[in-house]
C-alpha positions in Angstrom: -7.2 -15.7 -26.1 -7.3 -14.5 -22.5 -9.2 -11.4 -21.5 -7.3 -8.5 -20.0 -8.7 -7.6 -16.6 -8.4 -4.4 -14.6 -6.0 -1.5 -15.0 -2.4 -2.0 -16.0 0.3 -0.7 -13.8 1.7 1.4 -16.6 -1.7 3.0 -17.3 -2.3 3.8 -13.6 1.1 5.5 -13.4 0.2 7.6 -16.4 -3.1 8.7 -14.9 -1.4 9.6 -11.6 1.2 11.7 -13.5 -1.5 13.5 -15.6 -3.8 14.0 -12.5 -6.9 13.7 -14.8 -9.1 11.3 -16.6 -10.9 12.4 -19.8 -10.1 16.0 -19.0 -11.6 15.9 -15.5 -9.5 16.1 -12.3 -9.1 13.0 -10.1 -10.9 12.8 -6.7 -9.0 12.0 -3.6 -10.4 8.4 -3.7 -9.4 8.0 -7.3 -5.9 9.3 -6.6 -5.5 6.7 -3.8 -6.7 3.9 -6.1 -4.4 4.8 -9.0 -1.4 5.4 -6.7 -1.9 2.0 -5.1 -2.2 0.3 -8.5 0.9 2.2 -9.8 2.8 1.0 -6.7 2.0 -2.6 -7.7 -0.6 -3.3 -5.0 -3.6 -5.4 -5.8 -6.9 -3.4 -5.5 -10.2 -4.8 -4.5 -13.2 -2.9 -5.9 -16.7 -3.5 -4.8 
């Protein structure tokens, strides 16, 4: 079975809508990352 990699578009959109992860607000950089992923763009981390 193949491993799932990265963050799904659906999950990224939910995070953007909620504006928080684990009860903590998103930073500006995190918001940009999740918005890009939600829009369907590939993100390169690292």
